[in-house]
C-alpha positions as CSV (number, residue, x, y, z in Angstrom):
1,M,56.3,-85.5,41.0
2,D,58.4,-88.1,42.6
3,V,61.0,-87.1,46.0
4,A,63.5,-86.8,44.0
5,K,62.9,-84.3,41.9
6,H,61.4,-82.0,44.7
7,A,64.8,-82.3,47.0
8,E,66.1,-80.7,43.5
9,M,64.1,-78.2,43.2
10,A,64.2,-77.4,47.5
11,K,68.3,-77.9,46.5
12,N,68.0,-74.9,43.7
13,H,66.1,-73.1,46.3
14,A,68.5,-74.1,49.1
15,N,71.5,-72.6,47.1
16,A,70.0,-70.0,45.6
17,A,69.4,-68.6,49.4
18,K,72.7,-69.4,50.7
19,A,74.3,-67.4,47.7
20,D,72.3,-64.3,49.0
21,K,74.7,-61.7,50.2
22,H,72.2,-60.3,52.5
23,N,71.2,-63.7,53.5
24,K,72.1,-64.3,57.8
25,Y,71.4,-67.8,57.6
26,D,73.7,-70.4,59.3
27,N,75.6,-71.8,56.7
28,K,76.6,-74.7,58.9
29,K,72.9,-75.4,59.1
30,M,72.1,-74.6,55.3
31,D,75.1,-77.0,54.7
32,D,73.5,-79.8,56.2
33,G,70.4,-79.1,55.2
34,I,71.8,-79.3,51.1
35,K,73.4,-82.4,52.3
36,C,70.4,-84.3,53.2
37,L,68.6,-83.1,50.5
38,D,71.4,-85.1,48.2
39,G,70.9,-87.9,50.3
40,A,67.1,-87.8,49.0
41,I,67.7,-87.0,45.4
42,R,70.1,-90.0,45.4
43,E,67.4,-92.6,47.4
44,G,64.9,-91.5,45.1
45,M,67.4,-92.4,41.9
46,D,67.7,-95.5,44.0
47,G,64.0,-96.1,44.0
48,N,63.9,-96.1,47.7
49,A,61.5,-93.8,48.5
50,E,60.9,-94.5,52.0
51,A,65.1,-93.8,52.8
52,A,64.5,-90.2,50.7
53,R,61.0,-89.1,52.5
54,K,63.4,-89.8,55.4
55,A,66.2,-87.8,53.7
56,A,64.1,-85.0,53.1
57,N,62.0,-84.3,56.5
58,D,65.9,-84.2,57.9
59,A,66.6,-81.7,55.2
60,L,63.1,-80.1,56.5
61,K,64.1,-80.2,60.1
62,H,67.5,-78.4,59.2
63,F,66.4,-75.3,57.3
64,T,63.5,-74.9,60.0
65,E,66.6,-74.7,62.8
66,V,68.3,-71.9,60.4
67,T,65.0,-70.1,60.2
68,N,64.0,-69.7,63.9
């Protein structure tokens, strides 16, 4: 499976977590992570795997900050 497909699945999970009424996450950081996933999806669809990986890793950093 390519980076764009993984990023799309991750975005679905991130949006579900953000929408959860019981979440105590920083929505700004969640939004930042989701924007990075959008970039990963876009870059992956354009065939730019390295840029897609970088954007996905940036998203991971934002989501890690949310949970710490």
